[in-house]
KERO-739184 format. One record per atom (N, C-alpha, C): residue in three letters; x, y, z. Coordinates in steps of 0.2 Angstrom, whole numbers, plus 5000, padded with zeros to 4 digits. Layout:
! KERO-739184
ALAXYZ ...
This chain:
! KERO-739184
UNK482150464894 UNK482550414895 UNK483250424891 UNK483150454885 UNK483650474881 UNK484150524884 UNK483850574887 UNK484150624891 UNK484550594896 UNK484250554900 UNK484650514905 UNK485250484903 UNK485150444897 UNK485750404895 UNK486250454892 UNK486150514890 UNK486650564887 UNK486950594893 UNK486650604899 UNK486950634905 UNK487350584909 UNK487250524908 UNK487550474912 UNK488350474912 UNK488650474906 UNK489350484906 UNK489650554909 UNK489250604908 UNK489450664911 UNK489350664919 UNK488850634921 UNK488750624929 UNK489350584932 UNK489550534928 UNK490150484930 UNK490750524930 UNK490850564925 UNK491450604925 UNK491450654931 UNK490950684932 UNK490850734938 UNK491050704944 UNK490750634945 UNK490950604951 UNK491650584952 UNK491950564946 UNK492650544946 UNK493050604948 UNK492850664946 UNK493250724948 UNK493250744955 UNK492750714959 UNK492750734966 UNK493250694970 UNK493550644967 UNK494050604970 UNK494750614966 UNK495250604970 UNK495950604967 UNK496250534965 UNK496050484969 UNK496350414968 UNK495850364969 UNK495950314965 UNK495550254965 UNK496050194968 UNK495850154973 UNK496250104976 UNK495850044975 UNK496149984973 UNK495849924973 UNK496249874977 UNK496049854983 UNK496349814987 UNK496349744984 UNK496949714983 UNK497049644980 UNK497149594986 UNK497349624992 UNK497549584998 UNK497549635003 UNK497349615009 UNK497249655015 UNK497549635021 UNK497749565021 UNK497949535028 UNK498649525028 UNK498849515035 UNK499549515036 UNK499849445038 UNK499649395034 UNK499849335035 UNK499349275035 UNK499449215035 UNK499049155036 UNK498549155030 UNK498249205028 UNK497749195022 UNK498149205016 UNK498349145013 UNK498849145007 UNK498549185001 UNK497949185000 UNK497649214994 UNK497449284996 UNK497549315001 UNK497349385003 UNK497849425007 UNK498449435004 UNK499049465007 UNK499149535004 UNK499549575008 UNK499549645006 UNK499749664999 UNK499249694996 UNK499349724989 UNK498749764987 UNK498949824985 UNK498449874983 UNK498649914977 UNK498149904972 UNK498149944966 UNK497950014967 UNK498350064964 UNK498250134965 UNK498250164958 UNK497750214956 UNK497850244950 UNK497450314951 UNK497650364947 UNK497250424948 UNK496550414946 UNK496050444950 UNK495350434949 UNK495150434941 UNK494750384939 UNK494550384932 UNK495050354927 UNK495650334930 UNK496150304926 UNK496150224927 UNK496450194923 UNK496550114923 UNK497250094923 UNK497750144924 UNK498450124923 UNK498650124931 UNK498850064933 UNK498950064941 UNK499650054942 UNK499850074948 UNK500450054952 UNK500150004957 UNK500549954959 UNK500349904964 UNK500849914970 UNK500549934975 UNK500849944982 UNK500949874985 UNK501549844985 UNK501649784988 UNK501249734983 UNK501449664984 UNK501149614979 UNK501149544983 UNK500849544989 UNK500749484992 UNK500349434989 UNK499749454987 UNK499249414983 UNK499049464977 UNK499049434971 UNK498849464965 UNK498249434961 UNK498249384959 UNK497749354954 UNK497149344958 UNK497149314964 UNK496449304967 UNK496149374969 UNK496549424971 UNK496249484972 UNK495949514966 UNK496349514960 UNK496049544954 UNK495449504952 UNK495349444952 UNK494749404951 UNK494149424955 UNK494349434962 UNK493749464966 UNK493549534964 UNK494049574962 UNK493849644960 UNK493449644954 UNK493649604949 UNK493249594943 UNK492549574945 UNK492449524949 UNK491749504951 UNK491349564955 UNK491749604958 UNK491349664962 UNK491249724957 UNK491549714951 UNK491549774946 UNK492049834948 UNK492549814952 UNK493049864953 UNK493549864948 UNK493649814944 UNK494149804938 UNK493749774933 UNK493949794927 UNK493749764920 UNK494249714918 UNK493949654917 UNK494349594916 UNK494549594909 UNK494949534907 UNK495049474911 UNK495649494915 UNK495749444920 UNK496249454925 UNK496949454922 UNK497049414917 UNK497749414914 UNK497949484911 UNK497449514908 UNK497549584905 UNK497749634911 UNK497349634917 UNK497449674922 UNK498249664925 UNK498349604925 UNK499049584928 UNK499649604923 UNK499449594917 UNK500049604912 UNK500049674910 UNK499549714908 UNK499549774906 UNK499249834910 UNK498749814915 UNK498449864919 UNK498949884924 UNK499349844927 UNK499849854932 UNK500449884928 UNK500649944929 UNK501249974925 UNK501849974929 UNK501849964936 UNK502449964940 UNK502249934947 UNK502749904950 UNK502649884957 UNK503049934962 UNK502749944968 UNK503149984973 UNK503149934979 UNK503749904981 UNK503849854986 UNK504149884992 UNK503749884998 UNK503949915004 UNK504549875007 UNK504549815007 UNK505049765009 UNK504949695006 UNK505449655007 UNK505449595003 UNK505149535007 UNK504849535012 UNK504549485016 UNK504049445011 UNK503949385011 UNK503549345007 UNK502849365006 UNK502549395012 UNK501849415012 UNK501749475008 UNK502249505006 UNK502249565002 UNK502549554995 UNK502749504993 UNK503049494986 UNK502849424983 UNK502449384987 UNK502349314984 UNK501949314978 UNK501449364977 UNK501049364971 UNK501449394965 UNK501949434966 UNK502349454961 UNK502849404959 UNK503049364963 UNK503549304961 UNK503149254957 UNK502549234960 UNK502149184956 UNK501849194950 UNK501749264949 UNK501449284942 UNK501949304937 UNK502649314939 UNK503149334935 UNK503149294928 UNK503049234928 UNK503149194922 UNK502749224916 UNK502149244918 UNK501649274913 UNK501549344913 UNK502049384916 UNK501949454917 UNK502349484910 UNK502249544909 UNK502649584904 UNK503149624908 UNK503649644904 UNK504149694907 UNK503949754910 UNK504149764916 UNK503949834920 UNK504449844925 UNK504449904928 UNK504849914934 UNK504649894940 UNK505149884945 UNK504949874952 UNK505349924956 UNK504949974959 UNK505250024963 UNK505350004970 UNK505850024974 UNK505950014981 UNK506550044983 UNK506650044990 UNK507350064993 UNK507850014991 UNK508450034991 UNK509049984988 UNK509049924991 UNK508949914998 UNK509049855001 UNK508449804999 UNK507849834999 UNK507349784996 UNK507449754990 UNK507649804985 UNK507749774978 UNK508349724978 UNK508849734982 UNK509449694982 UNK509249624985 UNK508749624990 UNK508549564993 UNK508149524987 UNK507649554984 UNK507249524978 UNK507749494973 UNK508249524971 UNK508649504966 UNK509149444969 UNK509349454975 UNK509849404977 UNK509549344980 UNK508949344983 UNK508649294987 UNK508049254983 UNK507749294979 UNK507249264975 UNK507449254968 UNK507649304964 UNK507749304957 UNK508549274956 UNK508649214959 UNK509349194959 UNK509449134955 UNK508949104951 UNK508949044948 UNK508948984952 UNK508848994958 UNK508748934963 UNK508048934967 UNK507948994970 UNK507349004973 UNK506749014968 UNK506949044963 UNK506549064957 UNK506949084951 UNK506649074945 UNK507049104939 UNK507249174940 UNK507749194937 UNK508049264937 UNK507649304932 UNK507049334935 UNK506749384931 UNK507049454931 UNK507549464935 UNK507849524936 UNK508249544930 UNK508649594931 UNK509149624926 UNK509849614927 UNK510049574932 UNK510749564934 UNK510749494938 UNK511349474940 UNK511449414944 UNK511549354940 UNK511349294943 UNK511449234940 UNK511149224934 UNK511549194929 UNK511149174922 UNK510749114923 UNK510249104918 UNK510049154913 UNK509749214916 UNK509949274914 UNK509549334916 UNK509049354911 UNK508449344913 UNK507849354909 UNK507649424908 UNK507849474912 UNK507749544911 UNK507049564911 UNK506549534914 UNK505849554913 UNK505749614918 UNK506049614924 UNK505949674928 UNK506549714929 UNK506449784928 UNK506949834929 UNK506949864936 UNK507449854940 UNK507449874947 UNK507649954947 UNK507149994950 UNK507250064950 UNK507350084958 UNK507950094960 UNK508050114967 UNK507750184968 UNK507450194974 UNK507250254976 UNK507650284981 UNK507850354980 UNK508250384985 UNK507750414990 UNK507850404996 UNK507350425001 UNK507250505001 UNK506550525000 UNK506350595000 UNK506350624994 UNK506650594988 UNK506650624982 UNK506050594978 UNK505750644974 UNK505150624970 UNK505350594964 UNK505050534962 UNK505150504956 UNK504550484952 UNK504550504945 UNK503950494941 UNK503850424940 UNK503250394939 UNK503150324937 UNK502850324931 UNK503150304926 UNK502950314919 UNK502250284917 UNK501850314913 UNK501250284911 UNK500750284916 UNK500750314922 UNK500250314927 UNK500050384929 UNK500350434928 UNK500150504930 UNK500350514937 UNK500750464940 UNK500850464947 UNK501650474948 UNK501850504954 UNK502550504956 UNK502550484963 UNK503150464966 UNK503250434972 UNK503850464976 UNK503750474982 UNK504350484987 UNK504350424992 UNK504950394993 UNK504950344998 UNK505350365004 UNK505150335010 UNK505450355016 UNK505550285020 UNK506150285023 UNK506250215027 UNK505850215033 UNK505750155035 UNK505350135041 UNK505750075044 UNK505650075051 UNK505950015055 UNK505449965056 UNK505549905053 UNK505149845054 UNK505449795058 UNK505649815064 UNK506049765069 UNK506749775068 UNK507049815071 UNK507749835070 UNK508249775069 UNK508649775064 UNK508849825060 UNK508449825053 UNK507949785053 UNK507649765046 UNK507249835044 UNK507349845037 UNK507049905035 UNK506449895030 UNK505949935031 UNK505349935027 UNK505250005024 UNK504750025021 UNK504650085017 UNK503950115017 UNK503950185017 UNK503250215016 UNK503350245009 UNK502750255006 UNK502750284999 UNK502250334999 UNK502450394997 UNK502050454997 UNK501850464989 UNK501250444987 UNK501050454980 UNK500750524979 UNK500950544973 UNK500650614971 UNK500250604964 UNK499650634964 UNK499350644958 UNK499150714957 UNK499450754953 UNK499350824952 UNK499550854959 UNK499050884962 UNK499150914969 UNK498850874975 UNK498650814974 UNK498450774979 UNK498850714980 UNK498850694987 UNK499350644989 UNK498950584993 UNK499350524993 UNK499150464996 UNK499750435000 UNK499650425006 UNK500250395010 UNK500150325011 UNK500550275009 UNK500550205011 UNK501150185015 UNK501050155021 UNK501550135025 UNK501650055025 UNK502250035023 UNK502349965024 UNK502349945031 UNK502549885032 UNK502549855039 UNK503049905043 UNK502849925049 UNK503249965053 UNK503049965061 UNK503549965065 UNK503449975072 UNK503450045074 UNK503150055080 UNK503150125083 UNK503850155084 UNK503950215084 UNK504550245085 UNK504850225092 UNK504350235097 UNK504550215104 UNK504750145105 UNK504450105102 UNK504650035102 UNK505350015098 UNK505350045092 UNK505950035088 UNK506550075090 UNK506450125095 UNK506950165097 UNK507250205091 UNK506850235087 UNK507050275082 UNK506550335080 UNK506650365074 UNK506250425073 UNK506050425066 UNK505950365063 UNK505750355056 UNK505050385055 UNK504550365059 UNK503850385058 UNK503850455059 UNK504150485064 UNK504150555065 UNK504450595059 UNK504950565056 UNK505150605050 UNK504650595044 UNK504250545044 UNK503650545039 UNK503150595041 UNK502950595047 UNK502450645049 UNK502650715048 UNK503250735049 UNK503550795047 UNK503450815040 UNK503550765035 UNK503450775028 UNK502750785026 UNK502250745029 UNK501650755027 UNK501150805031 UNK501450825036 UNK501050875040 UNK500750935036 UNK501250965032 UNK500951025028 UNK500451005023 UNK500450945021 UNK499950915016 UNK499250905019 UNK499350885026 UNK498650875030 UNK498350935031 UNK498750985033 UNK498451055035 UNK498151085028 UNK498451075022 UNK498251105016 UNK497651065013 UNK497451005016 UNK496950965014 UNK497150925007 UNK497750915006 UNK498050885000 UNK498150805001 UNK498250785008 UNK498350715009 UNK497650685009 UNK497550645005 UNK496850615004 UNK496750555008 UNK497250515010 UNK497150455014 UNK497850435017 UNK497850395022 UNK498450365025 UNK498250285026 UNK498650245023 UNK498650175024 UNK499150155029 UNK498950125034 UNK499450105040 UNK499250045043 UNK499650005045 UNK499549935048 UNK499349935055 UNK498949885057 UNK498849865064 UNK498749795064 UNK499349765066 UNK499449685065 UNK499149645071 UNK499149675077 UNK498949635083 UNK498549685087 UNK498149645091 UNK497749685096 UNK498249715102 UNK497949755106 UNK498349785111 UNK498649735116 UNK498349675117 UNK498649635122 UNK499249595120 UNK499449605113 UNK500149585111 UNK500749615115 UNK501149575118 UNK501649595122 UNK502149635117 UNK502449695120 UNK502849735116 UNK503449695113 UNK503749645117 UNK504249605115 UNK504049555109 UNK503449545107 UNK503249505102 UNK502849535097 UNK503049605096 UNK502749635090 UNK503049625083 UNK503749615084 UNK504149595077 UNK504049655072 UNK504049715075 UNK504049775070 UNK503449785068 UNK502849785072 UNK502249795069 UNK501849845074 UNK501249865073 UNK500849905077 UNK500249875080 UNK500049895085 UNK499349885088 UNK498949945088 UNK498249935089 UNK497849995089 UNK498050055093 UNK498350035099 UNK498550095104 UNK499150125101 UNK499650085098 UNK500250115095 UNK500050155089 UNK499650125084 UNK499450165078 UNK499150235080 UNK498650235085 UNK498350295087 UNK498850345090 UNK499350315094 UNK499850355097 UNK500250395092 UNK500450355086 UNK500850385081 UNK500450435077 UNK499750425076 UNK499350485073 UNK499250535078 UNK499250525084 UNK499250585089 UNK499850625088 UNK500450595087 UNK501050625086 UNK501050675079 UNK500650645074 UNK500550685068 UNK500150745070 UNK499650735074 UNK499150785076 UNK499550845079 UNK500050835083 UNK500450885086 UNK500750925081 UNK500850905075 UNK501150945070 UNK500650975066 UNK500050955065 UNK499550975061 UNK498951015064 UNK498951005071 UNK498351025074 UNK497750965074 UNK497450955079 UNK496950905079 UNK496350915074 UNK496150975073 UNK495650985069 UNK495750965061 UNK496450965059 UNK496650955053 UNK496550875051 UNK496550835057 UNK496450765056 UNK495750735056 UNK495350775058 UNK494650755059 UNK494350735052 UNK494150675051 UNK493850655045 UNK494350625040 UNK494950625042 UNK495450605037 UNK495450525036 UNK495350505030 UNK495350435029 UNK495950395031 UNK495850345036 UNK496450305038 UNK496250235037 UNK496650205032 UNK496450135030 UNK496950085034 UNK496550045038 UNK496950005042 UNK497149935039 UNK497749925038 UNK498049865034 UNK498349815038 UNK498449755035 UNK498949705038 UNK498749675044 UNK498049675046 UNK497849635052 UNK497949555051 UNK498249525056 UNK498449455056 UNK497749415058 UNK497549375054 UNK496849345055 UNK496849285060 UNK497249295065 UNK497149245071 UNK496449245073 UNK496149195077 UNK495449195079 UNK495349255084 UNK494849295082 UNK494649355086 UNK495149415085 UNK495649405082 UNK496149465082 UNK495849525078 UNK495649505072 UNK495449565068 UNK494849605071 UNK494349565074 UNK493749595077 UNK494049645083 UNK494549615087 UNK494749655092 UNK495149715090 UNK495549715085 UNK495849765082 UNK495349825080 UNK494849805076 UNK494349855074 UNK493949885080 UNK493849845085 UNK493449865091 UNK493849915095 UNK494549895096 UNK494949945100 UNK495150005096 UNK495150005090 UNK495250065086 UNK494650115086 UNK494050085085 UNK493450125085 UNK493350155092 UNK493450115097 UNK493350145104 UNK493850195106 UNK494450195104 UNK494950245106 UNK495050305101 UNK494650305096 UNK494750355090 UNK494550425092 UNK494850455097 UNK494750525099 UNK494950575095 UNK495350565090 UNK495550605085 UNK495050625079 UNK494450585079 UNK493950595074 UNK494150565067 UNK494650515067 UNK494850495060 UNK494250455057 UNK494250455050 UNK493850405047 UNK494150345046 UNK494050295050 UNK494350235050 UNK494050185045 UNK494450155040 UNK494250115035 UNK494550045036 UNK494149995035 UNK494449925036 UNK494349895029 UNK494849895025 UNK494749875018 UNK494549795017 UNK494149785011 UNK494049715009 UNK494349705003 UNK494549645002 UNK494849614996 UNK494349624990 UNK494649664985 UNK494249674979 UNK493749734979 UNK493649764984 UNK493149814985 UNK493449884984 UNK493249924979 UNK493449984977 UNK493450034982 UNK494050074983 UNK494050134988 UNK494250194984 UNK493950254985 UNK494050314982 UNK494150364987 UNK494650404985 UNK494850464990 UNK495050524986 
């Protein structure tokens, strides 16, 4: 028994070394479910200093994760000191509501994003009317809690106190509205998170193609550990009513475009975390069924649950 107790920390350390990233979903849905909206904590495996990818729901997700053993409480400590920075893909409320509501009790930290996203947060939320000005400029009183850190597309930026760095890429979320993809790096491993996005064919652009071109070498080298990408509506949703989102058919079409750059074999078994399903009656079940049935690329499809730890 003593030997087992002595070996347990070593075994846990060995297990942690098999993974590059720990991800705790704080919110996984794309609307309607007010306490379960897009937000994902990410840290290097074995660490507890997180970046938060989008921030639709925070406290309820943290409390669930504590209940599942994915986070060590209390919730206030996770929110104030465990989260070292926010990465916001776009400023729609289902991606920032948790950040806004928890701002009064938060500690100073940076918010990273593309310039347009950060300007929207400062101008439309932190303006002293919609919400107190927790930003670093704009209408007085300026509380200065959050430092806005604009990301230049394609350039890598270190995220202090996390061991992570990030590159951002613009996405089209219903022309001309912009969203973003974030490519996180921990040492020589990568994780790709896409905010809300339409398909290139529907959006009449090449934003996703540009992202695939950037990550294709990482897929071929086995360095890309997971892709987080949305499927908001079932296939029956009319193209004219997608509002800058994907269906299962469009998601798989985009990953087929990636496979043209990597070779099909390189994608087999790649974890693809399906995000942002809109919880209308029967919708999420249909999305899952349609993705599973058409997964000819051999992807490892993952449907995240709020508070349940993922490791890659």
